[in-house]
PyMOL Python script that loads the backbone (N, CA, C, O; Angstrom):
from pymol import cmd

cmd.read_pdbstr("""\
ATOM      1  N   MET A   1      -0.817  40.865  24.303  1.00  0.00           N
ATOM      2  CA  MET A   1      -1.128  41.803  22.967  1.00  0.00           C
ATOM      3  C   MET A   1      -1.744  42.811  23.357  1.00  0.00           C
ATOM      4  O   MET A   1      -2.620  42.799  24.222  1.00  0.00           O
ATOM      5  N   GLU A   2      -1.172  44.198  22.495  1.00  0.00           N
ATOM      6  CA  GLU A   2      -1.713  45.547  22.876  1.00  0.00           C
ATOM      7  C   GLU A   2      -2.651  46.035  21.936  1.00  0.00           C
ATOM      8  O   GLU A   2      -2.074  46.278  20.876  1.00  0.00           O
ATOM      9  N   ALA A   3      -3.818  46.268  21.895  1.00  0.00           N
ATOM     10  CA  ALA A   3      -4.914  46.811  21.230  1.00  0.00           C
ATOM     11  C   ALA A   3      -4.583  48.229  20.640  1.00  0.00           C
ATOM     12  O   ALA A   3      -4.201  49.067  21.457  1.00  0.00           O
ATOM     13  N   LYS A   4      -4.675  48.579  19.408  1.00  0.00           N
ATOM     14  CA  LYS A   4      -4.110  49.941  18.919  1.00  0.00           C
ATOM     15  C   LYS A   4      -5.111  50.283  17.960  1.00  0.00           C
ATOM     16  O   LYS A   4      -5.625  49.450  17.213  1.00  0.00           O
ATOM     17  N   LEU A   5      -5.404  51.534  17.972  1.00  0.00           N
ATOM     18  CA  LEU A   5      -6.474  52.299  17.013  1.00  0.00           C
ATOM     19  C   LEU A   5      -5.770  53.161  16.684  1.00  0.00           C
ATOM     20  O   LEU A   5      -5.352  54.036  17.443  1.00  0.00           O
ATOM     21  N   ALA A   6      -5.474  53.046  15.296  1.00  0.00           N
ATOM     22  CA  ALA A   6      -5.015  54.195  14.535  1.00  0.00           C
ATOM     23  C   ALA A   6      -5.613  55.170  14.215  1.00  0.00           C
ATOM     24  O   ALA A   6      -6.416  55.020  13.294  1.00  0.00           O
ATOM     25  N   MET A   7      -5.472  56.554  14.830  1.00  0.00           N
ATOM     26  CA  MET A   7      -5.985  57.705  14.625  1.00  0.00           C
ATOM     27  C   MET A   7      -6.192  58.167  13.039  1.00  0.00           C
ATOM     28  O   MET A   7      -7.005  59.041  12.736  1.00  0.00           O
ATOM     29  N   THR A   8      -5.465  57.565  12.183  1.00  0.00           N
ATOM     30  CA  THR A   8      -5.660  57.843  10.903  1.00  0.00           C
ATOM     31  C   THR A   8      -7.156  57.387  10.258  1.00  0.00           C
ATOM     32  O   THR A   8      -7.695  57.711   9.200  1.00  0.00           O
ATOM     33  N   SER A   9      -7.625  56.426  11.436  1.00  0.00           N
ATOM     34  CA  SER A   9      -8.907  55.312  10.614  1.00  0.00           C
ATOM     35  C   SER A   9      -9.806  56.014  11.786  1.00  0.00           C
ATOM     36  O   SER A   9     -10.932  55.519  11.750  1.00  0.00           O
ATOM     37  N   PHE A  10      -9.700  56.896  12.704  1.00  0.00           N
ATOM     38  CA  PHE A  10     -10.612  57.571  13.736  1.00  0.00           C
ATOM     39  C   PHE A  10     -11.726  57.956  12.977  1.00  0.00           C
ATOM     40  O   PHE A  10     -11.556  58.733  12.038  1.00  0.00           O
ATOM     41  N   PRO A  11     -12.746  57.562  13.225  1.00  0.00           N
ATOM     42  CA  PRO A  11     -14.289  57.974  12.348  1.00  0.00           C
ATOM     43  C   PRO A  11     -14.872  59.218  13.467  1.00  0.00           C
ATOM     44  O   PRO A  11     -16.097  59.329  13.513  1.00  0.00           O
ATOM     45  N   PHE A  12     -14.192  59.983  14.201  1.00  0.00           N
ATOM     46  CA  PHE A  12     -14.908  61.377  14.884  1.00  0.00           C
ATOM     47  C   PHE A  12     -14.121  62.408  14.381  1.00  0.00           C
ATOM     48  O   PHE A  12     -13.067  62.264  13.762  1.00  0.00           O
ATOM     49  N   GLU A  13     -14.734  63.570  14.701  1.00  0.00           N
ATOM     50  CA  GLU A  13     -13.834  64.564  14.873  1.00  0.00           C
ATOM     51  C   GLU A  13     -13.087  64.539  16.093  1.00  0.00           C
ATOM     52  O   GLU A  13     -13.779  64.463  17.108  1.00  0.00           O
ATOM     53  N   PHE A  14     -11.684  64.590  16.266  1.00  0.00           N
ATOM     54  CA  PHE A  14     -11.017  64.450  17.675  1.00  0.00           C
ATOM     55  C   PHE A  14      -9.995  65.680  17.654  1.00  0.00           C
ATOM     56  O   PHE A  14      -8.786  65.594  17.440  1.00  0.00           O
ATOM     57  N   ASP A  15     -10.626  66.685  17.883  1.00  0.00           N
ATOM     58  CA  ASP A  15      -9.730  67.920  18.240  1.00  0.00           C
ATOM     59  C   ASP A  15      -9.838  68.233  19.709  1.00  0.00           C
ATOM     60  O   ASP A  15     -10.822  68.737  20.250  1.00  0.00           O
ATOM     61  N   ASN A  16      -8.838  67.918  20.227  1.00  0.00           N
ATOM     62  CA  ASN A  16      -8.718  67.981  22.073  1.00  0.00           C
ATOM     63  C   ASN A  16      -7.679  68.947  22.477  1.00  0.00           C
ATOM     64  O   ASN A  16      -7.189  68.995  23.605  1.00  0.00           O
ATOM     65  N   SER A  17      -7.329  69.825  21.343  1.00  0.00           N
ATOM     66  CA  SER A  17      -6.226  70.883  21.844  1.00  0.00           C
ATOM     67  C   SER A  17      -6.750  71.856  22.949  1.00  0.00           C
ATOM     68  O   SER A  17      -5.937  72.531  23.581  1.00  0.00           O
ATOM     69  N   ASP A  18      -7.991  71.939  23.179  1.00  0.00           N
ATOM     70  CA  ASP A  18      -8.571  72.957  24.185  1.00  0.00           C
ATOM     71  C   ASP A  18      -8.434  72.143  25.619  1.00  0.00           C
ATOM     72  O   ASP A  18      -9.032  71.084  25.814  1.00  0.00           O
ATOM     73  N   PRO A  19      -7.627  72.728  26.538  1.00  0.00           N
ATOM     74  CA  PRO A  19      -7.216  72.066  27.538  1.00  0.00           C
ATOM     75  C   PRO A  19      -8.741  72.075  28.650  1.00  0.00           C
ATOM     76  O   PRO A  19      -8.730  71.408  29.685  1.00  0.00           O
ATOM     77  N   ARG A  20      -9.598  72.662  28.366  1.00  0.00           N
ATOM     78  CA  ARG A  20     -11.137  72.977  28.880  1.00  0.00           C
ATOM     79  C   ARG A  20     -11.980  71.913  28.094  1.00  0.00           C
ATOM     80  O   ARG A  20     -13.198  72.092  28.115  1.00  0.00           O
ATOM     81  N   ILE A  21     -11.527  70.891  27.442  1.00  0.00           N
ATOM     82  CA  ILE A  21     -12.435  69.876  26.426  1.00  0.00           C
ATOM     83  C   ILE A  21     -11.751  68.586  27.216  1.00  0.00           C
ATOM     84  O   ILE A  21     -10.549  68.326  27.279  1.00  0.00           O
ATOM     85  N   LEU A  22     -12.842  67.866  27.791  1.00  0.00           N
ATOM     86  CA  LEU A  22     -12.632  66.554  27.822  1.00  0.00           C
ATOM     87  C   LEU A  22     -13.395  65.618  26.999  1.00  0.00           C
ATOM     88  O   LEU A  22     -14.597  65.740  26.765  1.00  0.00           O
ATOM     89  N   THR A  23     -12.468  64.455  26.467  1.00  0.00           N
ATOM     90  CA  THR A  23     -13.031  63.865  25.416  1.00  0.00           C
ATOM     91  C   THR A  23     -13.215  62.400  26.169  1.00  0.00           C
ATOM     92  O   THR A  23     -12.324  61.821  26.790  1.00  0.00           O
ATOM     93  N   ILE A  24     -14.599  61.920  25.971  1.00  0.00           N
ATOM     94  CA  ILE A  24     -15.100  60.675  26.711  1.00  0.00           C
ATOM     95  C   ILE A  24     -15.540  59.837  25.524  1.00  0.00           C
ATOM     96  O   ILE A  24     -16.483  60.111  24.781  1.00  0.00           O
ATOM     97  N   LEU A  25     -14.676  58.695  25.430  1.00  0.00           N
ATOM     98  CA  LEU A  25     -15.093  57.672  24.790  1.00  0.00           C
ATOM     99  C   LEU A  25     -15.699  56.136  25.263  1.00  0.00           C
ATOM    100  O   LEU A  25     -15.203  55.307  26.026  1.00  0.00           O
ATOM    101  N   VAL A  26     -16.879  56.109  24.548  1.00  0.00           N
ATOM    102  CA  VAL A  26     -17.561  54.900  25.556  1.00  0.00           C
ATOM    103  C   VAL A  26     -17.622  53.597  24.534  1.00  0.00           C
ATOM    104  O   VAL A  26     -17.969  53.789  23.369  1.00  0.00           O
ATOM    105  N   ILE A  27     -17.362  52.597  24.879  1.00  0.00           N
ATOM    106  CA  ILE A  27     -17.063  51.169  24.457  1.00  0.00           C
ATOM    107  C   ILE A  27     -17.746  50.321  24.951  1.00  0.00           C
ATOM    108  O   ILE A  27     -17.454  50.127  26.131  1.00  0.00           O
ATOM    109  N   GLY A  28     -18.934  49.416  24.388  1.00  0.00           N
ATOM    110  CA  GLY A  28     -19.531  48.396  25.122  1.00  0.00           C
ATOM    111  C   GLY A  28     -20.471  47.848  23.630  1.00  0.00           C
ATOM    112  O   GLY A  28     -20.318  48.251  22.477  1.00  0.00           O
ATOM    113  N   THR A  29     -21.288  46.982  24.060  1.00  0.00           N
ATOM    114  CA  THR A  29     -22.377  46.574  23.543  1.00  0.00           C
ATOM    115  C   THR A  29     -23.363  47.617  23.089  1.00  0.00           C
ATOM    116  O   THR A  29     -23.722  48.471  23.900  1.00  0.00           O
ATOM    117  N   GLU A  30     -23.916  47.617  21.635  1.00  0.00           N
ATOM    118  CA  GLU A  30     -24.693  48.939  21.224  1.00  0.00           C
ATOM    119  C   GLU A  30     -25.556  49.314  22.458  1.00  0.00           C
ATOM    120  O   GLU A  30     -25.617  50.447  22.937  1.00  0.00           O
ATOM    121  N   GLU A  31     -26.343  48.001  23.000  1.00  0.00           N
ATOM    122  CA  GLU A  31     -27.294  48.399  24.227  1.00  0.00           C
ATOM    123  C   GLU A  31     -26.527  49.157  25.326  1.00  0.00           C
ATOM    124  O   GLU A  31     -26.983  50.132  25.923  1.00  0.00           O
ATOM    125  N   LYS A  32     -25.289  48.597  25.535  1.00  0.00           N
ATOM    126  CA  LYS A  32     -24.789  49.331  26.853  1.00  0.00           C
ATOM    127  C   LYS A  32     -24.393  50.831  26.500  1.00  0.00           C
ATOM    128  O   LYS A  32     -24.508  51.663  27.400  1.00  0.00           O
ATOM    129  N   VAL A  33     -23.971  51.200  25.353  1.00  0.00           N
ATOM    130  CA  VAL A  33     -23.486  52.423  25.013  1.00  0.00           C
ATOM    131  C   VAL A  33     -24.488  53.252  24.735  1.00  0.00           C
ATOM    132  O   VAL A  33     -24.263  54.446  24.936  1.00  0.00           O
ATOM    133  N   ARG A  34     -25.964  52.818  24.160  1.00  0.00           N
ATOM    134  CA  ARG A  34     -26.967  53.679  24.408  1.00  0.00           C
ATOM    135  C   ARG A  34     -27.522  53.979  25.785  1.00  0.00           C
ATOM    136  O   ARG A  34     -27.888  55.109  26.112  1.00  0.00           O
ATOM    137  N   GLY A  35     -27.568  52.949  26.558  1.00  0.00           N
ATOM    138  CA  GLY A  35     -27.811  53.032  28.037  1.00  0.00           C
ATOM    139  C   GLY A  35     -27.051  54.086  28.502  1.00  0.00           C
ATOM    140  O   GLY A  35     -27.660  54.969  29.105  1.00  0.00           O
ATOM    141  N   TYR A  36     -25.665  54.212  28.336  1.00  0.00           N
ATOM    142  CA  TYR A  36     -24.668  54.916  29.151  1.00  0.00           C
ATOM    143  C   TYR A  36     -25.043  56.167  28.735  1.00  0.00           C
ATOM    144  O   TYR A  36     -25.333  56.938  29.649  1.00  0.00           O
ATOM    145  N   ILE A  37     -25.140  56.708  27.297  1.00  0.00           N
ATOM    146  CA  ILE A  37     -25.544  57.843  26.967  1.00  0.00           C
ATOM    147  C   ILE A  37     -26.773  58.447  27.384  1.00  0.00           C
ATOM    148  O   ILE A  37     -26.836  59.645  27.661  1.00  0.00           O
ATOM    149  N   GLN A  38     -27.844  57.599  27.446  1.00  0.00           N
ATOM    150  CA  GLN A  38     -29.080  57.641  28.125  1.00  0.00           C
ATOM    151  C   GLN A  38     -28.861  58.260  29.727  1.00  0.00           C
ATOM    152  O   GLN A  38     -29.360  59.347  30.019  1.00  0.00           O
ATOM    153  N   TRP A  39     -28.245  57.641  30.509  1.00  0.00           N
ATOM    154  CA  TRP A  39     -27.895  57.946  31.967  1.00  0.00           C
ATOM    155  C   TRP A  39     -27.326  59.073  31.886  1.00  0.00           C
ATOM    156  O   TRP A  39     -27.868  59.989  32.505  1.00  0.00           O
ATOM    157  N   GLN A  40     -26.319  59.315  31.265  1.00  0.00           N
ATOM    158  CA  GLN A  40     -25.676  60.565  31.190  1.00  0.00           C
ATOM    159  C   GLN A  40     -26.628  61.967  31.144  1.00  0.00           C
ATOM    160  O   GLN A  40     -26.453  63.030  31.740  1.00  0.00           O
ATOM    161  N   HIS A  41     -27.525  61.629  30.364  1.00  0.00           N
ATOM    162  CA  HIS A  41     -28.504  62.560  29.762  1.00  0.00           C
ATOM    163  C   HIS A  41     -29.205  62.829  31.205  1.00  0.00           C
ATOM    164  O   HIS A  41     -29.154  63.908  31.795  1.00  0.00           O
ATOM    165  N   GLN A  42     -29.814  61.754  31.631  1.00  0.00           N
ATOM    166  CA  GLN A  42     -30.638  61.836  32.951  1.00  0.00           C
ATOM    167  C   GLN A  42     -29.947  62.370  34.004  1.00  0.00           C
ATOM    168  O   GLN A  42     -30.562  62.878  34.941  1.00  0.00           O
ATOM    169  N   LYS A  43     -29.051  62.335  33.985  1.00  0.00           N
ATOM    170  CA  LYS A  43     -28.037  62.969  35.330  1.00  0.00           C
ATOM    171  C   LYS A  43     -27.516  64.245  34.925  1.00  0.00           C
ATOM    172  O   LYS A  43     -26.659  64.777  35.629  1.00  0.00           O
ATOM    173  N   GLY A  44     -27.922  64.793  33.894  1.00  0.00           N
ATOM    174  CA  GLY A  44     -27.833  66.281  33.464  1.00  0.00           C
ATOM    175  C   GLY A  44     -26.429  66.671  32.601  1.00  0.00           C
ATOM    176  O   GLY A  44     -26.219  67.714  31.983  1.00  0.00           O
ATOM    177  N   PHE A  45     -25.548  65.516  32.756  1.00  0.00           N
ATOM    178  CA  PHE A  45     -24.222  65.561  31.984  1.00  0.00           C
ATOM    179  C   PHE A  45     -24.130  66.222  30.574  1.00  0.00           C
ATOM    180  O   PHE A  45     -23.444  67.217  30.343  1.00  0.00           O
ATOM    181  N   ALA A  46     -24.884  65.571  29.668  1.00  0.00           N
ATOM    182  CA  ALA A  46     -24.647  66.071  28.479  1.00  0.00           C
ATOM    183  C   ALA A  46     -26.170  65.218  27.677  1.00  0.00           C
ATOM    184  O   ALA A  46     -26.769  64.177  27.946  1.00  0.00           O
ATOM    185  N   GLU A  47     -26.362  66.340  26.559  1.00  0.00           N
ATOM    186  CA  GLU A  47     -27.619  65.444  25.734  1.00  0.00           C
ATOM    187  C   GLU A  47     -27.251  64.609  24.999  1.00  0.00           C
ATOM    188  O   GLU A  47     -26.078  64.468  24.652  1.00  0.00           O
ATOM    189  N   VAL A  48     -28.199  63.916  24.638  1.00  0.00           N
ATOM    190  CA  VAL A  48     -28.062  62.629  23.828  1.00  0.00           C
ATOM    191  C   VAL A  48     -27.235  63.176  22.482  1.00  0.00           C
ATOM    192  O   VAL A  48     -26.104  62.857  22.117  1.00  0.00           O
ATOM    193  N   GLY A  49     -28.209  64.134  21.848  1.00  0.00           N
ATOM    194  CA  GLY A  49     -27.379  64.650  20.681  1.00  0.00           C
ATOM    195  C   GLY A  49     -26.046  65.216  20.728  1.00  0.00           C
ATOM    196  O   GLY A  49     -25.524  65.713  19.730  1.00  0.00           O
ATOM    197  N   ALA A  50     -25.448  65.150  21.928  1.00  0.00           N
ATOM    198  CA  ALA A  50     -23.969  65.997  22.064  1.00  0.00           C
ATOM    199  C   ALA A  50     -23.165  64.436  21.472  1.00  0.00           C
ATOM    200  O   ALA A  50     -22.204  64.569  20.714  1.00  0.00           O
ATOM    201  N   TRP A  51     -23.469  63.490  21.735  1.00  0.00           N
ATOM    202  CA  TRP A  51     -22.558  62.214  21.267  1.00  0.00           C
ATOM    203  C   TRP A  51     -22.740  61.905  19.801  1.00  0.00           C
ATOM    204  O   TRP A  51     -23.790  61.921  19.159  1.00  0.00           O
ATOM    205  N   SER A  52     -21.517  61.620  19.391  1.00  0.00           N
ATOM    206  CA  SER A  52     -21.155  61.001  18.190  1.00  0.00           C
ATOM    207  C   SER A  52     -22.212  60.047  17.920  1.00  0.00           C
ATOM    208  O   SER A  52     -22.932  59.544  18.782  1.00  0.00           O
ATOM    209  N   GLU A  53     -22.265  59.812  16.590  1.00  0.00           N
ATOM    210  CA  GLU A  53     -23.063  58.593  16.308  1.00  0.00           C
ATOM    211  C   GLU A  53     -22.675  57.284  16.755  1.00  0.00           C
ATOM    212  O   GLU A  53     -21.445  57.273  16.818  1.00  0.00           O
ATOM    213  N   ILE A  54     -23.144  56.210  17.083  1.00  0.00           N
ATOM    214  CA  ILE A  54     -22.727  54.793  17.503  1.00  0.00           C
ATOM    215  C   ILE A  54     -22.233  54.040  16.343  1.00  0.00           C
ATOM    216  O   ILE A  54     -22.864  53.624  15.371  1.00  0.00           O
ATOM    217  N   ILE A  55     -21.071  53.949  16.609  1.00  0.00           N
ATOM    218  CA  ILE A  55     -20.646  52.949  15.255  1.00  0.00           C
ATOM    219  C   ILE A  55     -19.712  51.584  16.074  1.00  0.00           C
ATOM    220  O   ILE A  55     -19.271  51.531  17.223  1.00  0.00           O
ATOM    221  N   PRO A  56     -19.646  50.534  14.906  1.00  0.00           N
ATOM    222  CA  PRO A  56     -19.129  49.308  15.172  1.00  0.00           C
ATOM    223  C   PRO A  56     -17.402  49.941  15.672  1.00  0.00           C
ATOM    224  O   PRO A  56     -16.886  51.026  15.405  1.00  0.00           O
ATOM    225  N   VAL A  57     -16.891  48.856  16.412  1.00  0.00           N
ATOM    226  CA  VAL A  57     -15.436  49.204  16.866  1.00  0.00           C
ATOM    227  C   VAL A  57     -14.982  48.254  15.747  1.00  0.00           C
ATOM    228  O   VAL A  57     -15.548  47.190  15.498  1.00  0.00           O
ATOM    229  N   PRO A  58     -13.685  48.831  14.959  1.00  0.00           N
ATOM    230  CA  PRO A  58     -13.092  48.162  14.108  1.00  0.00           C
ATOM    231  C   PRO A  58     -12.132  46.602  14.795  1.00  0.00           C
ATOM    232  O   PRO A  58     -11.462  46.537  15.825  1.00  0.00           O
ATOM    233  N   ASN A  59     -12.364  45.699  13.940  1.00  0.00           N
ATOM    234  CA  ASN A  59     -11.747  44.268  14.596  1.00  0.00           C
ATOM    235  C   ASN A  59     -12.218  43.975  15.884  1.00  0.00           C
ATOM    236  O   ASN A  59     -11.404  43.360  16.572  1.00  0.00           O
ATOM    237  N   CYS A  60     -13.353  44.248  16.440  1.00  0.00           N
ATOM    238  CA  CYS A  60     -14.038  43.859  17.529  1.00  0.00           C
ATOM    239  C   CYS A  60     -15.326  43.499  17.415  1.00  0.00           C
ATOM    240  O   CYS A  60     -16.187  44.331  17.701  1.00  0.00           O
ATOM    241  N   PRO A  61     -15.671  42.277  17.007  1.00  0.00           N
ATOM    242  CA  PRO A  61     -17.147  41.925  16.766  1.00  0.00           C
ATOM    243  C   PRO A  61     -18.149  42.237  18.052  1.00  0.00           C
ATOM    244  O   PRO A  61     -17.777  41.923  19.182  1.00  0.00           O
ATOM    245  N   GLY A  62     -19.432  42.864  17.831  1.00  0.00           N
ATOM    246  CA  GLY A  62     -20.108  43.035  19.058  1.00  0.00           C
ATOM    247  C   GLY A  62     -19.973  44.244  19.732  1.00  0.00           C
ATOM    248  O   GLY A  62     -20.944  44.600  20.400  1.00  0.00           O
ATOM    249  N   LYS A  63     -18.928  44.997  19.706  1.00  0.00           N
ATOM    250  CA  LYS A  63     -18.356  46.373  20.301  1.00  0.00           C
ATOM    251  C   LYS A  63     -18.929  47.488  19.510  1.00  0.00           C
ATOM    252  O   LYS A  63     -19.130  47.426  18.297  1.00  0.00           O
ATOM    253  N   TYR A  64     -19.185  48.527  20.276  1.00  0.00           N
ATOM    254  CA  TYR A  64     -19.540  49.806  19.427  1.00  0.00           C
ATOM    255  C   TYR A  64     -19.005  50.970  20.362  1.00  0.00           C
ATOM    256  O   TYR A  64     -18.794  50.834  21.567  1.00  0.00           O
ATOM    257  N   MET A  65     -18.846  51.951  19.746  1.00  0.00           N
ATOM    258  CA  MET A  65     -18.401  53.073  20.100  1.00  0.00           C
ATOM    259  C   MET A  65     -19.171  54.507  20.076  1.00  0.00           C
ATOM    260  O   MET A  65     -20.039  54.522  19.204  1.00  0.00           O
ATOM    261  N   SER A  66     -19.068  55.694  20.807  1.00  0.00           N
ATOM    262  CA  SER A  66     -19.239  56.592  20.785  1.00  0.00           C
ATOM    263  C   SER A  66     -18.694  57.734  21.328  1.00  0.00           C
ATOM    264  O   SER A  66     -18.520  57.575  22.537  1.00  0.00           O
ATOM    265  N   LEU A  67     -18.320  58.924  20.898  1.00  0.00           N
ATOM    266  CA  LEU A  67     -17.422  60.008  21.538  1.00  0.00           C
ATOM    267  C   LEU A  67     -18.217  61.285  22.087  1.00  0.00           C
ATOM    268  O   LEU A  67     -19.195  61.673  21.448  1.00  0.00           O
ATOM    269  N   LEU A  68     -17.825  61.943  23.247  1.00  0.00           N
ATOM    270  CA  LEU A  68     -18.401  63.085  23.472  1.00  0.00           C
ATOM    271  C   LEU A  68     -17.312  64.231  23.652  1.00  0.00           C
ATOM    272  O   LEU A  68     -16.552  64.061  24.605  1.00  0.00           O
ATOM    273  N   ASN A  69     -17.162  65.125  23.049  1.00  0.00           N
ATOM    274  CA  ASN A  69     -16.394  66.417  23.614  1.00  0.00           C
ATOM    275  C   ASN A  69     -16.948  67.335  24.681  1.00  0.00           C
ATOM    276  O   ASN A  69     -17.880  68.063  24.338  1.00  0.00           O
ATOM    277  N   LYS A  70     -16.605  67.390  25.648  1.00  0.00           N
ATOM    278  CA  LYS A  70     -17.220  68.188  26.870  1.00  0.00           C
ATOM    279  C   LYS A  70     -16.529  69.450  27.361  1.00  0.00           C
ATOM    280  O   LYS A  70     -15.373  69.322  27.764  1.00  0.00           O
ATOM    281  N   ASN A  71     -17.055  70.568  27.375  1.00  0.00           N
ATOM    282  CA  ASN A  71     -16.267  71.583  28.109  1.00  0.00           C
ATOM    283  C   ASN A  71     -16.810  71.741  29.341  1.00  0.00           C
ATOM    284  O   ASN A  71     -17.977  71.922  29.688  1.00  0.00           O
ATOM    285  N   ILE A  72     -15.337  71.604  30.232  1.00  0.00           N
ATOM    286  CA  ILE A  72     -15.533  71.147  31.313  1.00  0.00           C
ATOM    287  C   ILE A  72     -15.052  72.716  32.356  1.00  0.00           C
ATOM    288  O   ILE A  72     -14.910  72.613  33.574  1.00  0.00           O
ATOM    289  N   SER A  73     -14.904  73.749  31.793  1.00  0.00           N
ATOM    290  CA  SER A  73     -14.053  75.073  32.159  1.00  0.00           C
ATOM    291  C   SER A  73     -15.277  75.450  33.250  1.00  0.00           C
ATOM    292  O   SER A  73     -15.205  76.474  33.929  1.00  0.00           O
TER     293      SER A  73
END
""", "prot")
cmd.dss("prot")
cmd.show_as("cartoon", "prot")
cmd.util.cbc("prot")
cmd.orient("prot")
C-alpha cells in the first residue's frame, strides 16, 4: 500500500518554485523531531525558529512532522 499525502491538506507553506530552496520534511515521534531540529541548530544548519510548527501526521498515530525551507545557494 502506497502512502499519499494530499497537497490540498498540507498544513505548511510549501512554495518550492525557487531552485535555490531545499525543502526538508522531518517525520518521526515528537521527541525525535524536536531532537533532530535541535541537532540541526547545534550543527549550525538552521535556527530552531526557522522550522514549522511540529504537528501530528494525519492518519499516523504517534508520528509528527515539521518542515524547513532553506536557501542553499
